[in-house]
C-alpha positions as CSV (number, residue, x, y, z in Angstrom):
1,M,0.0,0.0,0.0
2,L,1.4,3.3,-1.0
3,K,1.8,6.0,1.5
4,W,1.6,9.8,0.9
5,R,5.1,10.6,1.9
6,H,6.5,8.1,-0.6
7,L,4.6,9.5,-3.6
8,P,6.7,11.5,-6.1
9,G,6.2,15.3,-5.7
10,S,4.2,14.9,-2.6
11,R,5.0,18.3,-1.3
12,W,3.8,19.9,-4.6
13,C,0.6,17.9,-4.4
14,A,0.1,19.0,-0.8
15,A,0.6,22.7,-1.8
16,L,-1.8,22.3,-4.6
17,L,-4.4,20.7,-2.3
18,T,-4.0,23.6,0.1
19,V,-4.6,26.2,-2.7
20,L,-7.7,24.3,-3.8
21,V,-9.1,24.3,-0.3
22,V,-8.5,28.0,0.2
23,A,-9.9,28.8,-3.2
24,A,-13.0,26.9,-2.4
25,A,-13.5,28.7,0.9
26,W,-12.7,32.2,-0.5
27,P,-15.9,34.2,-1.1
28,G,-16.6,34.5,-4.8
29,A,-13.6,32.4,-5.9
30,A,-15.7,29.5,-7.0
31,G,-17.8,31.6,-9.2
32,A,-20.2,34.5,-9.1
33,A,-21.9,35.5,-5.9
34,A,-25.3,34.1,-5.3
35,A,-28.0,36.0,-7.2
36,P,-30.1,38.4,-5.0
37,R,-33.5,37.2,-4.0
38,E,-36.1,38.8,-6.3
39,L,-39.2,40.0,-4.4
40,T,-42.5,41.2,-5.7
41,L,-44.5,43.9,-4.0
42,E,-47.1,41.4,-2.9
43,E,-44.4,39.2,-1.4
44,C,-43.0,42.1,0.6
45,L,-46.5,43.1,1.8
46,E,-47.0,39.5,3.0
47,L,-43.7,39.4,4.8
48,A,-44.4,42.7,6.5
49,G,-47.8,41.5,7.7
50,K,-46.1,38.6,9.4
51,N,-42.9,40.3,10.7
52,S,-43.7,44.0,11.3
53,P,-43.2,45.1,14.9
54,Q,-45.7,48.0,14.3
55,I,-48.7,45.7,14.4
56,K,-47.4,44.2,17.7
57,L,-46.8,47.6,19.1
58,A,-50.4,48.7,18.2
59,Q,-51.7,45.6,20.0
60,V,-49.7,46.4,23.1
61,A,-51.0,50.0,23.0
62,L,-54.6,48.6,22.8
63,D,-54.0,46.2,25.7
64,R,-52.6,49.1,27.7
65,A,-55.6,51.3,27.0
66,K,-57.9,48.5,28.1
67,L,-56.0,48.3,31.4
68,G,-56.1,52.1,31.7
69,L,-59.9,52.0,31.4
70,K,-60.2,49.4,34.2
71,E,-57.9,51.5,36.4
72,A,-59.8,54.7,35.7
73,K,-63.1,53.0,36.7
74,S,-61.5,51.9,40.0
75,A,-60.1,55.3,40.7
76,V,-63.4,57.1,39.9
77,D,-65.3,54.7,42.1
78,K,-63.0,55.5,45.0
79,L,-63.2,59.2,44.4
80,E,-67.0,59.1,44.4
81,D,-66.9,57.1,47.6
82,L,-64.7,59.8,49.2
83,A,-67.1,62.5,47.9
84,D,-70.1,60.7,49.3
85,A,-68.3,60.6,52.6
86,R,-67.9,64.4,52.5
87,F,-64.1,64.1,52.1
88,P,-62.8,67.2,50.4
89,L,-61.3,66.6,47.0
90,D,-58.6,68.8,45.4
91,F,-58.8,70.2,41.9
92,E,-57.1,67.3,40.1
93,S,-59.1,64.7,42.0
94,T,-62.3,66.5,41.1
95,F,-61.4,66.6,37.5
96,I,-60.6,62.9,37.5
97,K,-63.9,62.1,39.2
98,E,-65.9,64.1,36.6
99,N,-63.9,63.2,33.5
100,G,-61.5,60.3,34.1
101,L,-63.8,57.5,33.0
102,W,-64.8,59.4,29.9
103,Q,-61.2,60.2,29.0
104,A,-60.1,56.6,29.4
105,E,-63.0,55.5,27.1
106,Q,-62.0,58.0,24.5
107,Q,-58.4,56.9,24.6
108,L,-59.4,53.3,24.3
109,A,-61.4,54.2,21.2
110,L,-58.3,55.9,19.7
111,A,-56.2,52.9,20.5
112,Q,-58.7,50.5,18.9
113,A,-58.8,52.7,15.8
114,S,-55.0,52.8,15.7
115,Y,-54.8,49.0,16.0
116,D,-57.4,48.6,13.2
117,L,-55.3,50.8,10.9
118,A,-51.9,49.4,11.9
119,G,-51.9,46.9,9.0
120,E,-52.7,49.6,6.5
121,G,-50.0,51.8,7.9
122,V,-47.5,49.0,7.5
123,R,-48.6,48.4,3.9
124,L,-48.2,52.0,3.1
125,A,-44.7,52.0,4.6
126,V,-43.7,48.9,2.7
127,K,-44.9,50.4,-0.6
128,R,-42.8,53.5,0.0
129,A,-39.7,51.5,0.8
130,Y,-40.3,49.2,-2.2
131,Y,-40.7,51.9,-4.8
132,D,-37.8,53.8,-3.2
133,L,-35.6,50.8,-3.9
134,L,-36.9,50.4,-7.4
135,K,-36.0,54.1,-8.1
136,A,-32.6,53.7,-6.5
137,E,-31.9,50.6,-8.7
138,A,-32.8,52.6,-11.8
139,D,-30.7,55.6,-10.7
140,L,-27.7,53.3,-10.1
141,A,-28.1,51.8,-13.6
142,Q,-28.1,55.3,-15.0
143,A,-25.0,56.2,-13.0
144,E,-23.1,53.1,-14.2
145,A,-24.0,53.8,-17.8
146,A,-22.7,57.4,-17.3
147,E,-19.5,56.1,-15.9
148,K,-18.9,53.8,-18.8
149,E,-19.6,56.6,-21.2
150,A,-17.2,58.9,-19.4
151,A,-14.5,56.2,-19.3
152,E,-14.7,55.6,-23.0
153,F,-14.6,59.4,-23.6
154,Q,-11.5,59.7,-21.4
155,R,-9.9,56.8,-23.3
156,A,-10.5,58.4,-26.6
157,A,-9.3,61.8,-25.4
158,A,-6.1,60.2,-24.1
159,A,-5.5,58.4,-27.4
160,Q,-6.0,61.7,-29.3
161,A,-3.7,63.6,-26.9
162,E,-0.9,61.1,-27.7
163,V,-1.0,62.0,-31.4
164,G,-1.6,65.7,-30.9
165,M,-5.3,65.7,-31.8
166,A,-6.4,66.8,-28.3
167,T,-5.1,69.4,-26.0
168,P,-4.0,68.8,-22.4
169,A,-7.0,70.9,-21.3
170,Q,-9.4,68.6,-23.3
171,L,-7.8,65.6,-21.7
172,L,-8.1,67.1,-18.2
173,A,-11.8,67.8,-18.9
174,A,-12.3,64.2,-19.9
175,E,-10.5,63.0,-16.8
176,T,-12.6,65.3,-14.6
177,A,-15.8,64.1,-16.1
178,L,-14.8,60.5,-15.5
179,A,-14.0,61.3,-11.8
180,Q,-17.4,63.0,-11.4
181,A,-19.1,60.1,-13.0
182,R,-17.4,57.7,-10.7
183,A,-18.4,59.8,-7.7
184,G,-22.0,59.8,-9.0
185,R,-21.9,56.0,-9.3
186,L,-20.6,55.6,-5.7
187,A,-23.3,58.0,-4.4
188,A,-25.9,55.9,-6.3
189,E,-24.6,52.7,-4.8
190,S,-24.7,54.2,-1.3
191,A,-28.3,55.4,-1.9
192,R,-29.3,52.0,-3.2
193,E,-27.9,50.3,-0.2
194,A,-29.7,52.6,2.2
195,K,-33.0,51.9,0.4
196,R,-32.3,48.2,0.5
197,L,-31.8,48.2,4.2
198,A,-35.0,50.3,4.6
199,L,-37.0,47.7,2.8
200,L,-35.5,44.8,4.7
201,K,-36.4,46.6,7.9
202,E,-40.0,47.1,6.9
203,I,-40.5,43.4,5.8
204,G,-38.6,41.9,8.7
205,L,-35.8,40.1,6.8
206,D,-32.1,39.9,7.8
207,L,-30.3,43.1,6.9
208,N,-27.6,41.0,5.1
209,T,-30.2,39.6,2.6
210,A,-29.5,40.6,-1.0
211,V,-32.8,41.5,-2.6
212,K,-33.9,42.8,-6.0
213,P,-37.4,44.3,-6.3
214,A,-39.4,43.1,-9.3
215,P,-40.9,45.7,-11.5
216,A,-44.4,46.8,-10.3
217,P,-46.5,48.2,-13.2
218,V,-48.8,51.0,-12.2
219,E,-52.6,50.6,-12.7
220,K,-54.5,53.8,-12.9
221,E,-57.1,54.4,-10.2
222,E,-59.9,56.9,-10.1
223,F,-60.5,59.1,-7.0
224,D,-63.3,61.5,-6.2
225,L,-61.3,64.3,-4.6
226,E,-64.1,65.9,-2.5
227,K,-65.3,62.5,-1.3
228,T,-61.7,61.5,-0.3
229,V,-61.2,64.7,1.6
230,A,-64.5,64.2,3.5
231,Q,-63.5,60.7,4.4
232,A,-60.1,61.8,5.5
233,L,-61.5,64.5,7.7
234,E,-64.0,62.1,9.3
235,N,-61.6,59.2,9.9
236,S,-58.2,60.9,10.6
237,L,-56.7,59.6,13.8
238,E,-54.7,62.9,14.1
239,I,-57.9,64.9,14.0
240,K,-59.6,62.6,16.5
241,A,-56.6,62.9,18.9
242,A,-56.6,66.7,18.5
243,A,-60.4,66.8,19.0
244,L,-60.0,64.8,22.2
245,E,-57.3,67.1,23.4
246,K,-59.5,70.1,22.8
247,E,-62.4,68.6,24.6
248,L,-60.3,67.8,27.6
249,A,-58.8,71.3,27.6
250,D,-62.3,72.7,27.5
251,R,-63.5,70.6,30.4
252,R,-60.5,71.5,32.4
253,F,-61.1,75.2,31.7
254,D,-64.8,74.8,32.7
255,L,-63.7,73.3,36.0
256,T,-61.1,76.0,36.5
257,K,-63.8,78.6,36.1
258,R,-65.6,77.1,39.1
259,W,-62.5,77.0,41.2
260,Y,-60.5,80.1,40.4
261,P,-61.3,83.7,39.6
262,E,-60.4,85.1,36.2
263,I,-57.4,87.2,37.6
264,T,-55.5,84.1,38.7
265,Y,-52.6,82.4,37.0
266,K,-54.4,79.0,37.1
267,Y,-57.4,80.5,35.2
268,K,-55.2,82.1,32.5
269,G,-53.2,78.9,32.1
270,A,-56.3,76.8,31.6
271,E,-57.7,79.4,29.2
272,Y,-54.4,79.5,27.2
273,T,-54.4,75.6,27.0
274,A,-58.0,75.6,25.8
275,L,-57.3,78.2,23.1
276,S,-54.1,76.4,22.0
277,A,-56.0,73.1,21.7
278,A,-58.7,74.7,19.6
279,L,-56.0,76.2,17.3
280,K,-54.2,72.8,17.1
281,L,-57.4,71.1,16.0
282,T,-57.9,73.7,13.3
283,D,-54.3,73.3,12.1
284,T,-54.6,69.6,12.1
285,R,-57.8,69.6,10.0
286,L,-56.1,72.0,7.5
287,A,-53.0,69.8,7.4
288,V,-55.0,66.6,6.7
289,E,-57.0,68.3,3.9
290,T,-53.9,69.9,2.4
291,G,-52.2,66.5,2.4
292,V,-55.0,64.8,0.6
293,R,-55.3,67.6,-2.0
294,S,-51.6,67.6,-2.6
295,S,-51.5,63.8,-3.0
296,Y,-54.3,64.0,-5.5
297,N,-52.5,66.7,-7.6
298,L,-49.4,64.6,-7.5
299,L,-51.4,61.6,-8.8
300,L,-52.9,63.6,-11.7
301,A,-49.4,64.9,-12.6
302,A,-47.9,61.5,-12.5
303,Y,-50.7,60.0,-14.7
304,E,-50.1,62.8,-17.2
305,Q,-46.4,61.9,-17.4
306,L,-46.8,58.1,-17.6
307,G,-47.4,58.0,-21.3
308,P,-44.6,60.3,-22.4
309,A,-42.2,58.7,-20.1
310,G,-43.0,55.3,-21.5
311,K,-42.6,56.6,-25.1
312,A,-39.2,58.1,-24.1
313,V,-38.0,54.7,-23.0
314,D,-39.2,53.1,-26.3
315,Q,-37.4,55.8,-28.3
316,A,-34.2,55.5,-26.3
317,A,-34.3,51.7,-26.8
318,E,-34.7,52.2,-30.6
319,N,-31.8,54.7,-30.6
320,L,-29.6,52.2,-28.9
321,R,-30.6,49.5,-31.4
322,L,-29.6,51.8,-34.3
323,A,-26.3,52.7,-32.6
324,Q,-25.4,49.1,-32.2
325,A,-26.3,48.3,-35.8
326,K,-24.2,51.3,-37.0
327,L,-21.3,50.1,-34.9
328,K,-21.3,46.7,-36.6
329,L,-21.2,48.5,-40.0
330,G,-18.4,50.9,-38.9
331,A,-20.7,53.9,-39.1
332,A,-20.7,54.6,-35.3
333,T,-18.2,54.4,-32.5
334,Q,-18.3,52.6,-29.2
335,L,-18.8,56.0,-27.6
336,D,-22.0,56.4,-29.6
337,V,-23.3,53.1,-28.3
338,L,-22.4,54.0,-24.7
339,Q,-24.2,57.4,-25.1
340,A,-27.3,55.6,-26.3
341,E,-27.1,53.2,-23.4
342,R,-26.8,56.0,-20.9
343,A,-29.8,57.8,-22.5
344,L,-31.8,54.6,-22.2
345,A,-30.9,54.2,-18.6
346,Q,-31.8,57.8,-17.9
347,A,-35.2,57.3,-19.6
348,R,-35.9,54.2,-17.6
349,S,-35.0,56.0,-14.4
350,S,-37.4,58.8,-15.3
351,L,-40.2,56.4,-16.0
352,T,-39.5,54.6,-12.7
353,G,-39.7,57.9,-10.9
354,V,-43.1,58.7,-12.5
355,E,-44.4,55.2,-11.6
356,Q,-43.2,55.7,-8.1
357,S,-45.0,59.0,-7.8
358,A,-48.2,57.6,-9.2
359,A,-48.2,54.4,-7.0
360,L,-47.4,56.2,-3.8
361,A,-49.9,59.1,-4.4
362,A,-52.7,56.5,-4.9
363,A,-51.6,54.5,-1.9
364,S,-51.5,57.7,0.2
365,L,-55.0,58.7,-0.9
366,R,-56.4,55.3,0.0
367,A,-54.7,55.4,3.4
368,A,-55.9,59.0,4.1
369,A,-59.5,58.0,3.4
370,L,-59.2,55.3,6.0
371,G,-57.7,57.7,8.6
372,L,-53.9,57.5,8.3
373,S,-51.9,60.7,8.4
374,L,-50.3,62.3,5.3
375,S,-49.3,65.5,6.9
376,S,-46.2,64.3,8.8
377,G,-44.1,63.9,5.6
378,S,-42.2,61.2,7.3
379,G,-42.7,58.8,4.4
380,Q,-44.7,56.5,6.5
381,G,-48.4,56.3,7.3
382,S,-49.2,57.2,10.9
383,T,-51.0,54.4,12.6
384,G,-51.2,55.9,16.0
385,A,-52.9,58.9,17.6
386,A,-50.9,60.8,20.1
387,A,-52.5,61.2,23.4
388,P,-53.6,64.7,24.3
389,A,-50.8,66.6,26.1
390,G,-51.3,67.7,29.6
391,T,-54.2,65.3,30.3
392,S,-54.4,62.7,33.0
393,T,-56.2,59.5,33.9
394,A,-56.8,58.0,37.2
395,A,-54.9,55.0,38.5
396,G,-56.5,52.5,40.8
397,G,-56.4,53.6,44.5
398,S,-55.1,57.1,43.7
399,T,-56.9,60.4,44.4
400,A,-54.6,62.3,42.1
401,P,-53.6,61.7,38.5
402,A,-51.0,58.9,38.5
403,A,-50.1,59.0,34.8
404,S,-50.3,61.3,31.9
405,A,-52.4,60.4,28.8
406,A,-49.3,59.0,27.2
407,G,-48.6,56.8,30.2
408,G,-50.5,54.3,32.3
409,G,-54.2,54.4,31.7
410,G,-53.8,56.4,28.5
411,F,-52.9,55.8,24.9
């Protein structure tokens, strides 16, 4: 039986074996990297529905509001018992006795509405992230095409400079253009990576997952603007929260009138809070209506641009086909082909941007009609309603407010 150490050239074979093992283990050495996972919009929406923490957060907020209602009932009962026993109650305890149960019920209603809309808010956020990544992919393709064109232009300028057909200034201009194109491509790669991570966060996948969004054609939808505005004003969680804040401020002011004269600091403070809450409600209603009308105008503008943008892509594709045919016949240069490729990438990027605007405007209008906020401009539908500031709910066993509306007993 032959042994390894007796084989001719055993050291060479051992070295070769080591190289093969290292090569097999080295990332990318055995071939191209694994292709990114292609995801459709519907697949992303399904993943988000299963993995999004926002829905779980809304459920916790709802459970918290239910517990707050129980604690408010207990606290109000105890305060009423004290009042029946002729025990003097201070201002805050009196306010809780008269309004604590109603406030907790209103906050529970807001929490329930927020929970009911949590899924729609997640869907809107996923759509934004999905179309953002599609646009970033198209922008990167355009930047890569521009870099290839600039590299070919610099190569040609360098060749001409060697034979005296281009000046040093022309060569420098070509090199500067190439450097700028490379910087643009790097910026586009960075933007694409940020959008990829944003989508992965929304759908709950590992941030190291390589994904590629599948094209999502836009289907035109019709909206009745005035009907959508009316629905948004009626269902908006932001408006409901602002209205609750105003009502609480009014009730506190009414109680303050019974306790303090008009010349006192307490009176003026309560009056200021009530007026501020009324102004906030007016501003909130205006912001909601403005957001709906703005989204509607964006939708109409995007629909107007869809046709021309699609035709521009078709024309750019035809120009590229002609440039490639001319190159084969010697009637065009490689630079002509690269310029046509860059023009096609630019046209596709423009079309993707128009499709993004149309899809997100339509999604925003649907969400607004259901009650989600479009006024924050955060890029994500609001699924929660902030608790009125400066309000309080009763906690069990306490004769004073134990938590603010954003804390225990409030949503």
